[in-house]
mmCIF file of the N, C-alpha and C atoms, coordinates in Angstrom:
data_MODEL
# 
_entry.id   MODEL 
# 
loop_
_atom_site.group_PDB 
_atom_site.id 
_atom_site.type_symbol 
_atom_site.label_atom_id 
_atom_site.label_alt_id 
_atom_site.label_comp_id 
_atom_site.label_asym_id 
_atom_site.label_entity_id 
_atom_site.label_seq_id 
_atom_site.pdbx_PDB_ins_code 
_atom_site.Cartn_x 
_atom_site.Cartn_y 
_atom_site.Cartn_z 
_atom_site.occupancy 
_atom_site.B_iso_or_equiv 
_atom_site.pdbx_formal_charge 
_atom_site.auth_seq_id 
_atom_site.auth_comp_id 
_atom_site.auth_asym_id 
_atom_site.auth_atom_id 
_atom_site.pdbx_PDB_model_num 
ATOM 1   N N  . MET A 1 1  ? 1.035   -1.132  -0.072 1.00 0.00 ? 1  MET A N  1 
ATOM 2   C CA . MET A 1 1  ? 0.213   0.192   0.107  1.00 0.00 ? 1  MET A CA 1 
ATOM 3   C C  . MET A 1 1  ? 0.577   1.211   -0.001 1.00 0.00 ? 1  MET A C  1 
ATOM 4   N N  . ASP A 1 2  ? 0.728   2.055   -0.590 1.00 0.00 ? 2  ASP A N  1 
ATOM 5   C CA . ASP A 1 2  ? 1.020   3.362   -1.089 1.00 0.00 ? 2  ASP A CA 1 
ATOM 6   C C  . ASP A 1 2  ? 1.091   4.376   0.183  1.00 0.00 ? 2  ASP A C  1 
ATOM 7   N N  . GLU A 1 3  ? 1.999   5.187   0.911  1.00 0.00 ? 3  GLU A N  1 
ATOM 8   C CA . GLU A 1 3  ? 1.847   5.995   1.777  1.00 0.00 ? 3  GLU A CA 1 
ATOM 9   C C  . GLU A 1 3  ? 1.211   7.379   1.325  1.00 0.00 ? 3  GLU A C  1 
ATOM 10  N N  . ASP A 1 4  ? 0.155   7.697   1.964  1.00 0.00 ? 4  ASP A N  1 
ATOM 11  C CA . ASP A 1 4  ? -0.668  9.024   1.587  1.00 0.00 ? 4  ASP A CA 1 
ATOM 12  C C  . ASP A 1 4  ? -0.640  10.106  2.741  1.00 0.00 ? 4  ASP A C  1 
ATOM 13  N N  . SER A 1 5  ? 0.072   11.066  2.742  1.00 0.00 ? 5  SER A N  1 
ATOM 14  C CA . SER A 1 5  ? 0.093   12.046  3.754  1.00 0.00 ? 5  SER A CA 1 
ATOM 15  C C  . SER A 1 5  ? -1.232  12.948  3.974  1.00 0.00 ? 5  SER A C  1 
ATOM 16  N N  . GLU A 1 6  ? -1.646  12.705  2.925  1.00 0.00 ? 6  GLU A N  1 
ATOM 17  C CA . GLU A 1 6  ? -2.985  13.651  2.823  1.00 0.00 ? 6  GLU A CA 1 
ATOM 18  C C  . GLU A 1 6  ? -4.304  12.939  3.678  1.00 0.00 ? 6  GLU A C  1 
ATOM 19  N N  . VAL A 1 7  ? -4.107  11.942  3.787  1.00 0.00 ? 7  VAL A N  1 
ATOM 20  C CA . VAL A 1 7  ? -5.130  11.018  4.612  1.00 0.00 ? 7  VAL A CA 1 
ATOM 21  C C  . VAL A 1 7  ? -4.805  10.832  6.018  1.00 0.00 ? 7  VAL A C  1 
ATOM 22  N N  . PRO A 1 8  ? -5.701  11.391  6.716  1.00 0.00 ? 8  PRO A N  1 
ATOM 23  C CA . PRO A 1 8  ? -5.313  11.302  8.294  1.00 0.00 ? 8  PRO A CA 1 
ATOM 24  C C  . PRO A 1 8  ? -5.746  9.862   8.877  1.00 0.00 ? 8  PRO A C  1 
ATOM 25  N N  . LEU A 1 9  ? -4.954  9.006   9.750  1.00 0.00 ? 9  LEU A N  1 
ATOM 26  C CA . LEU A 1 9  ? -5.084  8.069   10.350 1.00 0.00 ? 9  LEU A CA 1 
ATOM 27  C C  . LEU A 1 9  ? -5.453  8.109   11.575 1.00 0.00 ? 9  LEU A C  1 
ATOM 28  N N  . LEU A 1 10 ? -6.507  7.823   12.343 1.00 0.00 ? 10 LEU A N  1 
ATOM 29  C CA . LEU A 1 10 ? -6.992  7.721   13.583 1.00 0.00 ? 10 LEU A CA 1 
ATOM 30  C C  . LEU A 1 10 ? -6.995  6.737   14.233 1.00 0.00 ? 10 LEU A C  1 
ATOM 31  N N  . LEU A 1 11 ? -6.067  6.472   15.307 1.00 0.00 ? 11 LEU A N  1 
ATOM 32  C CA . LEU A 1 11 ? -5.972  5.352   15.864 1.00 0.00 ? 11 LEU A CA 1 
ATOM 33  C C  . LEU A 1 11 ? -6.462  5.276   17.433 1.00 0.00 ? 11 LEU A C  1 
ATOM 34  N N  . GLY A 1 12 ? -7.695  5.124   17.539 1.00 0.00 ? 12 GLY A N  1 
ATOM 35  C CA . GLY A 1 12 ? -8.237  4.900   18.705 1.00 0.00 ? 12 GLY A CA 1 
ATOM 36  C C  . GLY A 1 12 ? -8.568  3.425   19.559 1.00 0.00 ? 12 GLY A C  1 
ATOM 37  N N  . ARG A 1 13 ? -8.961  3.241   20.734 1.00 0.00 ? 13 ARG A N  1 
ATOM 38  C CA . ARG A 1 13 ? -9.587  1.801   20.926 1.00 0.00 ? 13 ARG A CA 1 
ATOM 39  C C  . ARG A 1 13 ? -10.296 1.017   20.132 1.00 0.00 ? 13 ARG A C  1 
ATOM 40  N N  . PRO A 1 14 ? -11.231 2.038   19.805 1.00 0.00 ? 14 PRO A N  1 
ATOM 41  C CA . PRO A 1 14 ? -12.205 1.333   18.737 1.00 0.00 ? 14 PRO A CA 1 
ATOM 42  C C  . PRO A 1 14 ? -12.091 0.329   17.394 1.00 0.00 ? 14 PRO A C  1 
ATOM 43  N N  . PHE A 1 15 ? -10.855 1.571   17.273 1.00 0.00 ? 15 PHE A N  1 
ATOM 44  C CA . PHE A 1 15 ? -10.171 1.084   15.793 1.00 0.00 ? 15 PHE A CA 1 
ATOM 45  C C  . PHE A 1 15 ? -9.432  -0.161  15.993 1.00 0.00 ? 15 PHE A C  1 
ATOM 46  N N  . LEU A 1 16 ? -8.492  -0.047  17.028 1.00 0.00 ? 16 LEU A N  1 
ATOM 47  C CA . LEU A 1 16 ? -7.881  -1.103  17.209 1.00 0.00 ? 16 LEU A CA 1 
ATOM 48  C C  . LEU A 1 16 ? -8.499  -2.245  17.833 1.00 0.00 ? 16 LEU A C  1 
ATOM 49  N N  . ALA A 1 17 ? -9.511  -2.455  18.655 1.00 0.00 ? 17 ALA A N  1 
ATOM 50  C CA . ALA A 1 17 ? -10.308 -3.692  19.075 1.00 0.00 ? 17 ALA A CA 1 
ATOM 51  C C  . ALA A 1 17 ? -10.869 -4.411  17.621 1.00 0.00 ? 17 ALA A C  1 
ATOM 52  N N  . THR A 1 18 ? -10.960 -4.067  16.444 1.00 0.00 ? 18 THR A N  1 
ATOM 53  C CA . THR A 1 18 ? -12.029 -4.592  15.593 1.00 0.00 ? 18 THR A CA 1 
ATOM 54  C C  . THR A 1 18 ? -10.973 -5.989  15.115 1.00 0.00 ? 18 THR A C  1 
ATOM 55  N N  . GLY A 1 19 ? -9.812  -6.066  15.196 1.00 0.00 ? 19 GLY A N  1 
ATOM 56  C CA . GLY A 1 19 ? -8.792  -7.242  14.754 1.00 0.00 ? 19 GLY A CA 1 
ATOM 57  C C  . GLY A 1 19 ? -7.624  -6.920  15.963 1.00 0.00 ? 19 GLY A C  1 
ATOM 58  N N  . ARG A 1 20 ? -6.804  -7.683  15.110 1.00 0.00 ? 20 ARG A N  1 
ATOM 59  C CA . ARG A 1 20 ? -5.554  -7.756  15.610 1.00 0.00 ? 20 ARG A CA 1 
ATOM 60  C C  . ARG A 1 20 ? -4.500  -6.795  15.285 1.00 0.00 ? 20 ARG A C  1 
ATOM 61  N N  . ALA A 1 21 ? -3.840  -5.857  15.902 1.00 0.00 ? 21 ALA A N  1 
ATOM 62  C CA . ALA A 1 21 ? -3.202  -4.770  15.479 1.00 0.00 ? 21 ALA A CA 1 
ATOM 63  C C  . ALA A 1 21 ? -1.898  -4.837  16.157 1.00 0.00 ? 21 ALA A C  1 
ATOM 64  N N  . LEU A 1 22 ? -0.988  -5.196  15.503 1.00 0.00 ? 22 LEU A N  1 
ATOM 65  C CA . LEU A 1 22 ? 0.531   -5.021  16.042 1.00 0.00 ? 22 LEU A CA 1 
ATOM 66  C C  . LEU A 1 22 ? 1.039   -3.453  15.571 1.00 0.00 ? 22 LEU A C  1 
ATOM 67  N N  . ILE A 1 23 ? 1.807   -2.675  16.195 1.00 0.00 ? 23 ILE A N  1 
ATOM 68  C CA . ILE A 1 23 ? 2.502   -1.575  15.870 1.00 0.00 ? 23 ILE A CA 1 
ATOM 69  C C  . ILE A 1 23 ? 3.776   -1.590  16.574 1.00 0.00 ? 23 ILE A C  1 
ATOM 70  N N  . ASP A 1 24 ? 4.671   -1.074  15.438 1.00 0.00 ? 24 ASP A N  1 
ATOM 71  C CA . ASP A 1 24 ? 6.049   -1.477  15.771 1.00 0.00 ? 24 ASP A CA 1 
ATOM 72  C C  . ASP A 1 24 ? 6.509   -0.067  15.779 1.00 0.00 ? 24 ASP A C  1 
ATOM 73  N N  . VAL A 1 25 ? 6.671   0.845   16.506 1.00 0.00 ? 25 VAL A N  1 
ATOM 74  C CA . VAL A 1 25 ? 7.192   2.258   16.596 1.00 0.00 ? 25 VAL A CA 1 
ATOM 75  C C  . VAL A 1 25 ? 8.467   2.629   16.002 1.00 0.00 ? 25 VAL A C  1 
ATOM 76  N N  . GLU A 1 26 ? 9.436   1.340   16.209 1.00 0.00 ? 26 GLU A N  1 
ATOM 77  C CA . GLU A 1 26 ? 10.751  1.679   15.650 1.00 0.00 ? 26 GLU A CA 1 
ATOM 78  C C  . GLU A 1 26 ? 10.736  1.696   14.283 1.00 0.00 ? 26 GLU A C  1 
ATOM 79  N N  . MET A 1 27 ? 10.001  0.766   13.559 1.00 0.00 ? 27 MET A N  1 
ATOM 80  C CA . MET A 1 27 ? 10.111  0.650   12.267 1.00 0.00 ? 27 MET A CA 1 
ATOM 81  C C  . MET A 1 27 ? 9.009   1.084   11.369 1.00 0.00 ? 27 MET A C  1 
ATOM 82  N N  . ARG A 1 28 ? 8.108   2.191   12.820 1.00 0.00 ? 28 ARG A N  1 
ATOM 83  C CA . ARG A 1 28 ? 6.894   2.653   11.954 1.00 0.00 ? 28 ARG A CA 1 
ATOM 84  C C  . ARG A 1 28 ? 6.091   2.048   10.850 1.00 0.00 ? 28 ARG A C  1 
ATOM 85  N N  . GLU A 1 29 ? 5.808   0.772   11.823 1.00 0.00 ? 29 GLU A N  1 
ATOM 86  C CA . GLU A 1 29 ? 5.019   0.231   10.800 1.00 0.00 ? 29 GLU A CA 1 
ATOM 87  C C  . GLU A 1 29 ? 3.522   -0.363  11.880 1.00 0.00 ? 29 GLU A C  1 
ATOM 88  N N  . LEU A 1 30 ? 2.484   -0.584  10.781 1.00 0.00 ? 30 LEU A N  1 
ATOM 89  C CA . LEU A 1 30 ? 0.967   -0.950  11.628 1.00 0.00 ? 30 LEU A CA 1 
ATOM 90  C C  . LEU A 1 30 ? 0.619   -1.912  10.803 1.00 0.00 ? 30 LEU A C  1 
ATOM 91  N N  . MET A 1 31 ? 0.503   -2.925  11.465 1.00 0.00 ? 31 MET A N  1 
ATOM 92  C CA . MET A 1 31 ? 0.190   -4.453  10.989 1.00 0.00 ? 31 MET A CA 1 
ATOM 93  C C  . MET A 1 31 ? -1.279  -4.793  11.480 1.00 0.00 ? 31 MET A C  1 
ATOM 94  N N  . LEU A 1 32 ? -2.273  -5.030  10.520 1.00 0.00 ? 32 LEU A N  1 
ATOM 95  C CA . LEU A 1 32 ? -3.340  -5.344  11.132 1.00 0.00 ? 32 LEU A CA 1 
ATOM 96  C C  . LEU A 1 32 ? -3.848  -6.689  10.594 1.00 0.00 ? 32 LEU A C  1 
ATOM 97  N N  . ARG A 1 33 ? -4.331  -7.881  11.354 1.00 0.00 ? 33 ARG A N  1 
ATOM 98  C CA . ARG A 1 33 ? -4.349  -9.052  10.912 1.00 0.00 ? 33 ARG A CA 1 
ATOM 99  C C  . ARG A 1 33 ? -6.293  -9.241  11.018 1.00 0.00 ? 33 ARG A C  1 
ATOM 100 N N  . PHE A 1 34 ? -6.924  -9.719  9.990  1.00 0.00 ? 34 PHE A N  1 
ATOM 101 C CA . PHE A 1 34 ? -8.291  -9.783  10.077 1.00 0.00 ? 34 PHE A CA 1 
ATOM 102 C C  . PHE A 1 34 ? -8.364  -11.275 9.163  1.00 0.00 ? 34 PHE A C  1 
ATOM 103 N N  . GLN A 1 35 ? -9.218  -12.314 9.753  1.00 0.00 ? 35 GLN A N  1 
ATOM 104 C CA . GLN A 1 35 ? -9.511  -13.664 9.261  1.00 0.00 ? 35 GLN A CA 1 
ATOM 105 C C  . GLN A 1 35 ? -8.040  -14.274 8.695  1.00 0.00 ? 35 GLN A C  1 
ATOM 106 N N  . ASN A 1 36 ? -7.092  -14.407 9.270  1.00 0.00 ? 36 ASN A N  1 
ATOM 107 C CA . ASN A 1 36 ? -5.741  -15.004 8.601  1.00 0.00 ? 36 ASN A CA 1 
ATOM 108 C C  . ASN A 1 36 ? -5.226  -14.427 7.548  1.00 0.00 ? 36 ASN A C  1 
ATOM 109 N N  . GLU A 1 37 ? -5.663  -12.688 7.296  1.00 0.00 ? 37 GLU A N  1 
ATOM 110 C CA . GLU A 1 37 ? -5.142  -11.973 6.385  1.00 0.00 ? 37 GLU A CA 1 
ATOM 111 C C  . GLU A 1 37 ? -4.462  -10.729 7.083  1.00 0.00 ? 37 GLU A C  1 
ATOM 112 N N  . GLN A 1 38 ? -2.951  -10.147 6.298  1.00 0.00 ? 38 GLN A N  1 
ATOM 113 C CA . GLN A 1 38 ? -2.419  -9.469  7.089  1.00 0.00 ? 38 GLN A CA 1 
ATOM 114 C C  . GLN A 1 38 ? -2.200  -8.344  6.212  1.00 0.00 ? 38 GLN A C  1 
ATOM 115 N N  . VAL A 1 39 ? -2.769  -7.222  6.781  1.00 0.00 ? 39 VAL A N  1 
ATOM 116 C CA . VAL A 1 39 ? -2.471  -5.796  5.912  1.00 0.00 ? 39 VAL A CA 1 
ATOM 117 C C  . VAL A 1 39 ? -1.582  -4.835  6.401  1.00 0.00 ? 39 VAL A C  1 
# 
């Protein structure tokens, strides 16, 4: 997925509770898992 600085990313508790979210602060990565798929 390409990075788009014009689109705000809101990370709140309800958003992160929708699935499994892994946040790597050092590598600046956010990985979401939903039904055995990783985004």
